[in-house]
C-alpha positions as CSV (number, residue, x, y, z in Angstrom):
1,M,28.5,-12.9,-8.4
2,D,25.2,-13.0,-10.2
3,E,23.2,-11.5,-13.0
4,P,19.5,-11.4,-14.0
5,R,18.0,-12.9,-17.2
6,T,18.6,-9.7,-19.1
7,Q,22.4,-10.5,-18.9
8,N,23.4,-6.9,-19.4
9,V,24.3,-6.3,-15.7
10,R,25.8,-8.2,-12.8
11,I,26.9,-7.7,-9.2
12,S,30.7,-7.6,-8.9
13,H,33.0,-7.6,-5.9
14,I,36.1,-5.6,-7.1
15,P,39.2,-4.8,-5.0
16,G,39.2,-1.2,-4.1
17,E,35.5,-0.6,-4.8
18,R,32.6,-0.8,-2.4
19,Y,31.1,-4.3,-1.6
20,G,28.7,-5.4,-4.3
21,V,28.8,-2.8,-7.0
22,I,26.4,-2.9,-9.9
23,K,28.3,-3.3,-13.2
24,G,26.6,-3.3,-16.6
25,V,26.1,-1.9,-20.1
26,S,26.1,1.9,-20.1
27,Y,25.4,4.6,-22.7
28,V,28.1,5.8,-24.9
29,R,28.9,9.4,-23.7
30,D,31.1,12.2,-24.9
31,D,33.7,14.0,-22.7
32,Q,30.9,16.2,-21.3
33,G,28.8,13.2,-20.3
34,R,26.2,13.7,-23.0
35,I,24.6,10.6,-24.5
36,V,25.8,9.7,-28.1
37,Y,23.1,8.7,-30.6
38,D,23.2,6.9,-33.9
39,I,21.8,9.4,-36.3
40,D,21.8,6.8,-39.1
41,E,19.2,4.8,-37.1
42,D,16.7,7.6,-36.4
43,G,18.4,8.8,-33.2
44,V,18.8,5.5,-31.4
45,P,21.2,5.8,-28.3
46,L,24.4,3.8,-28.5
47,A,25.4,1.2,-26.0
48,Q,29.0,1.1,-24.7
49,L,30.7,-2.0,-26.1
50,G,33.5,-3.9,-24.3
51,E,34.2,-3.2,-20.7
52,R,31.1,-2.6,-18.5
53,K,30.8,0.4,-16.3
54,I,30.1,0.6,-12.5
55,L,26.5,1.9,-12.3
56,G,25.9,1.9,-8.6
57,E,26.1,0.2,-5.2
58,G,23.9,-2.8,-4.6
59,V,24.4,-2.6,-0.8
60,P,23.1,0.6,0.8
61,P,25.9,2.3,2.8
62,W,23.5,3.9,5.3
63,S,20.7,2.4,7.3
64,F,18.9,3.3,10.4
65,G,15.9,2.4,12.5
66,F,13.7,4.3,15.0
67,S,11.5,2.5,17.5
68,N,9.5,3.7,20.4
69,T,7.0,2.4,22.9
70,F,4.1,4.6,24.2
71,R,2.3,3.5,27.4
72,Y,-1.0,4.6,28.8
73,K,-2.4,2.7,31.8
74,D,-2.6,-1.0,30.8
75,F,-2.0,-0.3,27.0
76,S,1.3,-0.1,25.1
77,L,1.9,0.9,21.5
78,Y,5.1,-0.1,19.8
79,T,6.3,1.4,16.5
80,L,9.3,0.7,14.3
81,I,10.4,2.8,11.3
82,D,13.5,1.9,9.4
83,A,15.3,3.2,6.3
84,K,18.2,2.7,3.9
85,F,20.0,5.3,1.9
86,G,22.8,5.5,-0.7
87,G,22.2,2.3,-2.6
88,Q,21.0,1.5,-6.1
89,I,19.0,-1.2,-7.7
90,F,18.7,-2.6,-11.2
91,S,15.1,-3.2,-12.2
92,G,14.6,-6.2,-14.5
93,T,10.8,-5.6,-14.2
94,N,11.1,-2.1,-15.7
95,T,13.5,-3.4,-18.3
96,F,11.1,-6.0,-19.5
97,A,8.2,-3.5,-19.4
98,Y,10.1,-0.9,-21.3
99,G,11.2,-3.2,-24.1
100,S,7.7,-4.6,-24.4
101,G,6.0,-1.2,-24.6
102,L,4.3,-1.8,-21.2
103,H,6.1,0.9,-19.2
104,K,4.3,4.2,-18.8
105,A,7.5,6.0,-20.2
106,T,7.0,4.3,-23.5
107,L,3.6,6.1,-24.0
108,E,5.5,9.2,-25.1
109,G,5.7,9.6,-28.9
110,R,3.0,7.1,-29.9
111,E,0.9,9.7,-31.6
112,N,3.3,12.3,-33.0
113,G,6.7,10.7,-32.6
114,L,9.4,11.1,-30.0
115,S,11.7,14.1,-30.0
116,V,15.3,13.2,-29.3
117,S,18.2,15.6,-28.7
118,G,21.8,14.7,-28.1
119,V,25.1,14.5,-29.9
120,D,26.3,12.2,-32.8
121,G,29.5,10.2,-32.9
122,E,31.5,13.3,-33.9
123,G,30.2,15.4,-31.0
124,N,27.8,17.5,-33.1
125,A,24.5,18.5,-31.5
126,F,21.4,17.3,-33.2
127,T,17.6,17.0,-32.7
128,T,15.4,14.5,-34.5
129,T,12.0,12.9,-34.2
130,V,11.6,9.2,-33.9
131,A,8.5,8.2,-35.9
132,P,5.8,6.2,-34.1
133,E,6.4,3.2,-36.3
134,N,10.1,3.2,-35.2
135,L,9.5,3.5,-31.5
136,Q,9.7,-0.3,-31.0
137,T,13.2,-0.3,-32.4
138,Y,14.1,2.8,-30.3
139,Y,12.8,1.4,-27.0
140,G,14.1,-2.0,-27.8
141,R,17.6,-0.6,-28.0
142,V,17.2,1.3,-24.8
143,N,16.0,-1.9,-23.2
144,D,19.5,-3.4,-23.6
145,I,21.2,-0.6,-21.8
146,A,21.3,-1.4,-18.1
147,E,22.2,2.2,-17.1
148,E,18.7,3.3,-17.9
149,F,17.2,1.0,-15.4
150,V,19.5,1.5,-12.4
151,E,17.7,3.7,-9.9
152,D,18.2,4.9,-6.3
153,A,16.8,2.5,-3.8
154,D,16.4,4.9,-0.9
155,F,13.4,4.2,1.3
156,I,11.8,5.0,4.7
157,K,9.3,2.3,5.8
158,F,6.8,2.0,8.6
159,R,7.9,-1.5,9.4
160,Q,6.0,-2.6,12.5
161,L,3.1,-1.5,14.7
162,S,1.8,-3.4,17.7
163,L,-0.8,-2.6,20.3
164,N,-0.8,-4.6,23.5
165,Y,-3.1,-4.7,26.6
166,T,-2.0,-6.1,29.9
167,F,-4.7,-7.4,32.1
168,P,-4.7,-5.7,35.6
169,D,-3.8,-7.8,38.6
170,K,-7.3,-7.3,40.1
171,I,-8.8,-9.1,37.2
172,L,-6.4,-12.0,37.4
173,E,-6.2,-12.4,41.2
174,K,-9.1,-14.8,41.3
175,T,-7.8,-16.9,38.4
176,F,-4.9,-19.3,38.0
177,L,-2.9,-16.8,35.9
178,N,-0.1,-14.6,37.2
179,T,0.1,-12.3,34.2
180,A,-1.7,-12.1,30.8
181,N,-1.5,-9.7,27.9
182,I,-3.0,-9.7,24.4
183,G,-1.8,-7.8,21.4
184,I,-2.2,-7.1,17.7
185,I,0.9,-7.0,15.5
186,M,1.2,-5.5,12.0
187,Q,4.3,-5.7,9.9
188,N,5.5,-4.2,6.5
189,L,2.7,-1.6,6.6
190,F,3.7,1.0,4.0
191,Y,6.5,3.1,2.6
192,I,6.7,6.7,4.0
193,K,9.0,7.5,1.1
194,R,10.8,5.6,-1.6
195,S,12.9,6.6,-4.6
196,V,12.6,3.7,-7.0
197,D,9.8,3.7,-9.6
198,N,7.3,0.9,-10.1
199,I,8.9,-1.7,-7.9
200,D,9.6,-2.5,-4.3
201,P,13.1,-1.4,-3.3
202,E,13.4,-4.5,-1.1
203,A,12.4,-6.9,-3.9
204,A,15.8,-8.7,-4.2
205,Y,16.7,-11.1,-7.1
206,N,18.0,-13.7,-4.6
207,A,18.9,-14.1,-1.0
208,G,22.7,-14.3,-1.5
209,N,25.4,-11.7,-2.0
210,S,23.8,-10.1,-5.0
211,Q,21.9,-7.2,-3.5
212,G,21.0,-4.6,-6.1
213,L,19.3,-6.8,-8.7
214,E,15.6,-7.1,-9.2
215,Y,13.6,-9.2,-11.7
216,F,9.9,-9.5,-11.2
217,G,10.6,-9.4,-7.5
218,V,7.7,-10.0,-5.0
219,P,7.4,-7.3,-2.4
220,P,7.5,-8.3,1.3
221,T,4.1,-9.5,2.5
222,R,2.1,-7.2,4.8
223,S,1.1,-9.3,7.8
224,Y,-1.3,-9.0,10.7
225,G,-1.2,-11.2,13.8
226,L,-2.7,-11.7,17.2
227,S,-0.5,-12.6,20.2
228,L,-1.5,-13.9,23.6
229,N,1.0,-14.3,26.4
230,V,0.2,-15.8,29.8
231,K,2.1,-16.9,32.9
232,F,0.8,-19.4,35.4
């Protein structure tokens, strides 16, 4: 359906699979699921060539919302909390930051080298240290593997809060108004919990059928408003 500028991942609609799976370049792994490294290139992880692998679900299978209204005399307080669970998101932002050495994870090894443990192409266990001068090559190769940047997109968000005051009849009885209320509305306040690192889980790549892709996405704007409702 669509792919970001990294071109190593895309959203696919495949018969028999869930709607909108994330399909992209994965690590080469052995039969036990261990990542295979190229020991001839100082322990650089290998990317799977050929057919791409399903890495996650772009559309969260579970969502819920909880709203409530509290009243006290002429005041009312409305709250809305919503959440989504079970979906994943590919972060193009983290991909770019990783490959450019701007992600916090790339700080590791800059002074004394990066210790890497895994298996080689023949399944033999090994441990090596990537020298600081070779880290750019190492992180650059990881940058091309979409699997590294697919994360859970679970979140719980305090979506909306509004406080309203309804003017009592005794205040309005000598005016031309039948009813009047004033309120303050706040939306997209904050995340109570989120799984994805460094980005907003709702920062979609586009507004179409390609949920699960992110590339320098702008988070939803936190907004504040004032409402006034009157009836004559």
